C-alpha positions as CSV (number, residue, x, y, z in Angstrom):
1,M,-51.1,16.0,37.0
2,S,-50.5,18.2,39.9
3,N,-47.2,20.3,40.2
4,D,-46.3,18.1,43.0
5,A,-46.4,14.9,41.0
6,A,-45.0,16.7,38.2
7,N,-42.1,18.1,40.1
8,A,-41.6,14.8,41.6
9,Q,-41.3,13.0,38.2
10,A,-39.0,15.8,37.0
11,V,-36.9,15.6,39.9
12,L,-36.6,11.3,39.4
13,F,-36.1,11.7,35.9
14,E,-32.7,14.6,36.4
15,E,-31.4,12.8,39.3
16,V,-32.0,9.1,38.4
17,Y,-33.0,8.0,35.3
18,L,-30.8,10.7,33.0
19,P,-27.7,9.7,34.7
20,A,-28.9,6.1,34.7
21,F,-29.4,6.6,30.8
22,I,-26.3,8.0,30.2
23,Q,-24.1,5.8,32.3
24,K,-25.5,2.4,30.6
25,C,-25.4,4.1,27.1
26,A,-21.4,5.1,28.2
27,E,-21.3,1.0,29.1
28,L,-22.4,0.4,25.9
29,G,-20.0,2.5,24.4
30,Q,-22.4,5.3,23.2
31,S,-21.6,8.8,24.2
32,F,-23.4,12.1,23.5
33,E,-21.4,15.2,22.0
34,D,-24.1,17.7,23.1
35,Q,-27.3,18.2,24.7
36,Q,-29.2,17.7,21.1
37,S,-28.2,14.3,21.1
38,L,-28.8,13.4,24.0
39,R,-32.5,14.8,23.8
40,D,-32.7,12.9,20.3
41,A,-31.5,9.7,22.2
42,L,-34.0,9.9,25.1
43,E,-36.7,10.8,22.6
44,S,-36.0,7.7,20.3
45,V,-35.8,5.9,24.1
46,A,-39.4,7.1,24.6
47,M,-41.0,6.2,21.3
48,L,-39.4,2.7,20.9
49,N,-41.3,2.4,24.7
50,A,-44.6,4.0,23.7
51,A,-44.6,1.3,20.9
52,D,-46.2,-2.0,21.7
53,S,-44.7,-5.1,21.5
54,T,-45.1,-6.5,18.1
55,Q,-44.7,-2.6,16.6
56,K,-41.6,-2.5,18.8
57,S,-40.2,-5.7,17.6
58,N,-40.3,-4.4,14.1
59,V,-38.9,-0.8,14.9
60,V,-36.4,-2.1,16.9
61,K,-35.5,-4.5,13.6
62,S,-35.8,-1.8,11.3
63,A,-33.5,0.6,12.9
64,A,-31.3,-1.8,13.6
65,S,-31.3,-2.9,9.9
66,T,-31.1,1.1,9.0
67,L,-28.6,1.4,11.1
68,R,-26.0,-1.6,9.5
69,E,-26.6,0.0,6.3
70,A,-25.6,3.1,7.3
71,L,-22.6,1.7,9.0
72,G,-22.2,-0.7,6.3
73,V,-21.7,-3.7,8.8
74,A,-23.3,-6.5,7.7
75,D,-26.6,-8.5,9.1
76,P,-25.5,-11.2,10.8
77,S,-28.7,-13.3,10.1
78,V,-28.1,-12.5,6.3
79,A,-24.4,-13.6,6.4
80,Q,-25.6,-17.1,7.9
81,Q,-28.2,-17.4,5.3
82,T,-25.7,-16.7,2.8
83,A,-23.3,-19.1,4.1
84,E,-25.8,-21.8,4.8
85,K,-27.0,-21.4,0.8
86,E,-23.4,-21.7,-0.2
87,T,-23.0,-24.6,1.5
88,A,-25.7,-26.3,0.4
89,V,-25.1,-25.4,-3.4
90,K,-21.4,-26.4,-2.8
91,Q,-22.8,-30.3,-1.6
92,A,-25.5,-30.3,-4.0
93,S,-22.9,-29.4,-6.5
94,S,-20.4,-32.0,-5.3
95,E,-23.4,-35.1,-5.1
96,K,-24.4,-34.0,-8.8
97,A,-20.8,-34.2,-9.8
98,G,-20.2,-37.5,-8.3
99,S,-23.3,-39.1,-10.3
100,D,-22.7,-41.2,-13.4
101,K,-25.1,-39.3,-15.9
102,V,-23.3,-36.2,-14.8
103,R,-19.4,-37.6,-15.5
104,S,-20.6,-39.2,-18.5
105,A,-21.8,-35.6,-19.9
106,I,-18.7,-33.9,-18.7
107,D,-16.4,-36.7,-20.3
108,A,-18.1,-36.1,-23.6
109,L,-17.7,-32.6,-23.5
110,V,-13.7,-33.2,-22.7
111,S,-13.8,-35.6,-25.5
112,A,-15.6,-33.3,-28.1
113,Q,-12.7,-30.7,-27.8
């Protein structure tokens, strides 16, 4: 890359991309304590952008999972799956408890006491 192109790229980065990046992060509630934090965030974004689409999906999911774990935030999909399983178990239990065979078994246990 020629010096003119490199200079143009640097100007666009400093004058357009960087301010837009900082503004978007601020809109999302993310601020940077120091220049190192900002550089780390920019580097992370660059690495995510460098990943191809299938890898990007896995990297983002992994990063989100790691962040949830570090912050103690439940994964919404896991919480939903757990709730669905609990509902299914309750429904199956209710159906089983209503069957004549199960009722007879419970009555036999109660009578035996």
